[in-house]
C-alpha positions as CSV (number, residue, x, y, z in Angstrom):
1,M,70.9,84.6,63.2
2,L,67.5,84.3,65.1
3,N,66.2,81.4,63.0
4,L,63.2,83.5,62.1
5,S,62.0,84.8,58.8
6,Q,62.4,88.5,58.0
7,P,58.6,89.2,58.0
8,A,58.4,87.6,61.5
9,V,61.1,89.8,62.9
10,S,59.5,92.9,61.3
11,H,56.2,92.0,62.8
12,Q,57.7,91.7,66.3
13,I,59.4,95.1,65.9
14,S,56.1,96.7,64.8
15,Q,54.4,95.2,67.8
16,L,57.1,96.6,70.1
17,E,56.9,100.1,68.6
18,A,53.1,100.0,68.8
19,Y,53.2,98.9,72.4
20,Y,55.6,101.6,73.6
21,N,54.3,104.2,71.1
22,K,57.9,104.9,70.2
23,Q,60.0,104.6,67.1
24,L,62.7,102.0,68.0
25,F,64.6,102.0,64.7
26,I,65.7,104.7,62.3
27,R,65.2,103.3,58.8
28,E,67.5,104.7,56.1
29,K,68.5,103.6,52.6
30,R,71.8,102.2,53.9
31,G,70.1,100.2,56.7
32,I,68.6,100.7,60.1
33,T,70.0,102.0,63.4
34,L,68.6,102.1,66.9
35,S,66.8,105.3,67.9
36,D,67.3,106.8,71.4
37,A,64.2,104.9,72.6
38,G,65.5,101.7,71.0
39,K,68.9,102.1,72.8
40,T,67.0,102.5,76.1
41,L,64.9,99.5,75.5
42,C,67.9,97.4,74.5
43,E,69.8,98.5,77.7
44,Y,67.0,97.6,80.0
45,G,66.3,94.4,78.1
46,Q,69.9,93.2,78.6
47,Q,69.6,93.9,82.3
48,L,66.3,92.0,82.5
49,L,67.8,89.0,80.8
50,A,70.9,89.1,83.0
51,L,68.6,89.4,86.1
52,N,66.6,86.4,85.0
53,D,69.7,84.3,84.5
54,K,70.9,85.2,88.0
55,M,67.5,84.4,89.5
56,E,67.5,81.0,87.9
57,N,71.0,80.2,89.1
58,V,70.2,81.3,92.7
59,L,66.9,79.4,92.9
60,A,68.4,76.3,91.3
61,E,71.6,76.0,93.3
62,G,71.8,78.4,96.2
63,D,74.0,81.4,97.3
64,K,77.3,79.6,96.9
65,T,76.8,79.6,93.1
66,Q,76.6,83.4,93.0
67,T,79.4,85.0,91.0
68,I,80.6,88.6,90.7
69,K,82.1,89.9,87.5
70,I,84.7,92.6,88.2
71,G,86.2,94.8,85.6
72,C,89.6,96.4,86.3
73,S,91.6,98.9,84.5
74,N,95.2,97.9,83.7
75,T,97.1,99.0,86.8
76,I,94.4,97.8,89.2
77,G,94.2,94.5,87.4
78,E,97.9,93.9,87.2
79,C,98.9,95.1,90.7
80,L,96.0,95.4,93.1
81,I,93.0,93.2,92.5
82,S,94.6,89.9,93.5
83,K,95.4,91.4,96.9
84,L,91.9,92.9,97.3
85,V,90.3,89.6,96.4
86,Q,92.6,87.6,98.7
87,D,91.9,89.8,101.7
88,F,88.2,89.8,101.0
89,I,88.1,86.0,100.9
90,K,90.1,85.8,104.2
91,L,87.4,88.0,105.8
92,N,84.6,85.9,104.2
93,P,85.6,82.2,104.3
94,D,82.2,81.2,102.9
95,I,83.3,82.7,99.6
96,S,85.7,81.0,97.1
97,S,88.0,82.6,94.5
98,S,86.0,80.7,91.8
99,Q,83.1,83.1,92.5
100,M,85.2,86.1,91.5
101,R,85.5,86.7,87.7
102,I,88.1,89.3,86.7
103,T,88.3,91.2,83.4
104,I,91.2,93.6,82.6
105,G,91.3,96.4,80.1
106,T,91.6,100.2,79.7
107,S,89.4,102.4,81.8
108,M,87.3,103.2,78.8
109,D,86.9,99.5,77.9
110,I,85.8,98.6,81.4
111,T,83.2,101.4,81.7
112,D,81.8,100.3,78.4
113,L,81.4,96.8,79.7
114,L,79.7,98.1,82.8
115,Y,77.3,100.2,80.8
116,A,76.5,97.1,78.7
117,S,75.8,95.1,81.9
118,E,78.6,92.6,81.0
119,I,80.3,93.1,84.4
120,D,78.8,93.9,87.8
121,L,81.5,96.3,89.2
122,A,84.2,98.5,87.6
123,L,87.4,99.4,89.4
124,V,89.0,102.0,87.2
125,E,91.7,104.7,87.3
126,G,89.5,107.5,86.1
127,Q,85.9,108.7,86.2
128,A,83.3,107.0,84.1
129,G,83.3,110.0,81.6
130,R,80.2,109.8,79.4
131,Y,78.3,107.4,81.7
132,S,76.4,108.2,84.9
133,F,77.2,105.5,87.5
134,V,77.2,105.2,91.3
135,T,80.8,105.9,92.1
136,N,83.1,105.9,95.2
137,E,86.8,106.5,95.6
138,F,88.6,103.6,97.2
139,Y,92.3,104.1,96.7
140,N,94.9,106.9,96.3
141,D,97.6,106.0,93.9
142,T,101.0,107.7,94.1
143,L,102.5,108.8,90.8
144,V,106.2,109.0,90.2
145,L,108.7,109.7,87.5
146,G,110.6,106.6,86.3
147,V,114.0,106.6,84.6
148,S,116.4,103.9,83.6
149,P,119.9,103.9,85.2
150,Q,121.2,103.7,81.7
151,L,119.8,107.1,80.9
152,R,122.0,110.0,81.8
153,F,119.3,111.9,83.6
154,N,118.7,112.4,87.3
155,P,114.9,111.9,87.9
156,Q,115.1,114.5,90.7
157,D,116.3,117.1,88.2
158,Q,112.8,118.2,87.1
159,E,113.2,121.6,85.4
160,P,110.6,121.9,82.6
161,E,113.2,122.8,80.0
162,K,115.0,119.5,80.7
163,L,111.9,117.4,80.9
164,Q,110.7,118.5,77.5
165,E,114.0,117.4,75.9
166,L,113.4,113.8,77.0
167,T,111.6,111.1,75.1
168,W,108.4,110.2,76.9
169,L,106.7,106.9,76.8
170,I,102.9,107.1,77.2
171,R,99.8,104.9,76.8
172,E,97.3,105.0,74.0
173,P,94.1,107.2,74.0
174,G,91.4,105.8,76.3
175,C,93.9,104.8,79.0
176,A,93.7,106.7,82.3
177,M,97.5,106.8,82.7
178,R,97.8,108.7,79.4
179,Q,95.4,111.4,80.7
180,A,97.4,111.6,84.0
181,T,100.6,112.1,81.9
182,L,99.0,114.8,79.8
183,D,97.8,116.5,83.0
184,L,101.4,116.3,84.4
185,W,102.8,118.0,81.3
186,K,100.2,120.8,81.5
187,G,100.7,121.3,85.2
188,L,104.5,121.6,84.8
189,G,104.2,123.8,81.7
190,F,106.0,121.8,79.0
191,E,105.4,119.8,75.9
192,P,107.8,116.9,75.1
193,K,109.6,117.1,71.8
194,S,109.6,113.3,71.4
195,I,106.7,110.9,72.4
196,L,106.4,107.1,72.0
197,V,103.0,105.6,72.3
198,Y,102.4,102.0,73.6
199,N,99.3,100.0,74.3
200,S,100.7,98.1,77.3
201,N,102.2,99.0,80.7
202,T,104.6,96.1,80.3
203,L,106.0,97.6,77.1
204,I,106.4,101.0,78.7
205,K,108.3,99.5,81.6
206,E,110.6,97.6,79.2
207,G,111.2,100.7,77.2
208,V,112.2,102.7,80.2
209,K,114.4,99.9,81.6
210,N,116.2,99.8,78.2
211,G,116.8,103.6,78.3
212,L,114.4,104.6,75.5
213,G,112.9,107.4,77.6
214,V,111.1,108.3,80.8
215,A,107.5,107.7,81.9
216,L,105.0,108.6,84.5
217,F,104.2,105.5,86.6
218,S,101.9,104.3,89.3
219,K,104.3,103.5,92.2
220,L,102.2,100.3,92.5
221,A,103.1,99.1,89.0
222,I,106.9,99.2,89.2
223,C,107.9,98.1,92.7
224,P,109.6,95.0,91.4
225,E,111.7,97.0,88.9
226,V,112.6,99.6,91.6
227,K,113.6,96.9,94.1
228,S,115.9,95.2,91.5
229,G,117.4,98.6,90.5
230,Q,116.2,98.4,86.9
231,I,114.2,101.7,87.2
232,R,114.9,104.7,89.3
233,I,112.0,106.8,90.5
234,S,111.4,110.2,92.1
235,K,108.4,112.0,93.4
236,F,107.6,115.3,91.9
237,K,109.3,118.4,93.4
238,D,106.3,120.8,93.1
239,R,104.0,118.6,95.0
240,D,103.0,115.0,95.7
241,R,100.9,113.7,92.9
242,F,98.1,111.2,93.4
243,R,95.2,109.9,91.4
244,P,92.1,108.2,92.9
245,F,90.9,104.8,91.9
246,Y,87.2,104.6,91.5
247,L,84.6,101.9,92.2
248,S,81.5,102.1,90.0
249,R,78.3,100.2,89.4
250,K,75.1,101.0,87.6
251,E,72.4,102.5,89.7
252,K,69.5,100.4,88.3
253,Q,70.8,96.9,88.2
254,Y,70.3,93.7,90.1
255,K,72.7,93.4,93.1
256,S,73.4,90.0,94.5
257,R,74.4,89.6,98.2
258,L,77.9,88.8,97.0
259,Q,78.1,92.0,95.0
260,E,76.9,94.0,98.0
261,R,79.4,92.4,100.3
262,F,82.4,93.2,98.0
263,W,81.1,96.7,97.3
264,E,80.9,97.4,101.1
265,Y,84.3,95.8,101.7
266,L,86.0,98.2,99.2
267,I,84.3,101.4,100.2
268,E,85.1,100.7,103.9
269,L,88.8,100.0,103.4
270,D,90.8,101.6,106.1
271,G,93.5,103.3,104.1
272,N,95.3,102.0,101.1
273,P,95.8,98.2,101.0
274,E,99.3,97.1,100.3
275,A,100.3,96.3,96.8
276,S,100.7,92.7,95.8
277,C,104.5,93.2,95.3
C-alpha cells in the first residue's frame, strides 16, 4: 500500500520508537496492533496532516476557499441543519453554501468522525460519551408521543399499563433517539411487551403512519406528517420532555476563521431556530 519494502517500513517504525522512547506497536503472533502511545501519535499525526492541507489551501487561494466539515446526527441533519446554514449565510454574505460540507449519521458515528479529525464540528443529539470534546448546548428539542390515526389508541391516554401493551418502534443501538426512548420507559415505569427496531427515522415514521405501533419522536422530525394528519401527537402528561442538542469540537485542533464564525453563530443563537418544515 505504501509502495515501500517491508524492511523499509520496519526501519521507520524503529526510528519512531527510538525517537519517542515509546513502544508504538504491540507485536503478537497473530499480527500487530497500536499501543496507547501509538494511538496518540496516530491521532496527532492525522491532525498535523489535516492542518498542513488547510494551510496549503489558504495560502494558495485565500479565505474564500476555506471549507467547514459539519457532522450532524440524524434528526439535526434531516430537519435543522439546512435552516441553520441558510440563516448563517444570510448573516454572512461573503460565505457560500459550497463552503459548508455536511455529513449525516448516528450520534455515535458523528462523534467517531470528529475524534478521527474527519469533520470539524459535530452537531449531535447526545453527549460525546467516551470522548472529551469542547461542547455547548445550542438547541432544546421537544419530544412527543406519535400514533397513527389508524391505531385505536388515544396518545393522551398515557397510563403505563396501557403503554406497555403497545408495540414500540425504536432506533438501533448507537442512536440518541433510542436512548431517549429507553429513558422515557424507565421514567414512566414500564417495559413494552413488543418492540420493533429500525435503522432509519423515515422507516419509523412509515411504520407509525401505517399503524404498526407508536414511537417517541422529535417534534421537529414529524411536522409534515402532523400537518397532513398522518400522525397524531401528544406531549407527555407527567412533564414536558426535552433533550438538548450539542455542538462539539476537539480542543486541540486547527480552527479556521470560518469554523470560528459558525461556532460562535450557533452558541449565540437567541432561542430555538424554527424547523425547516
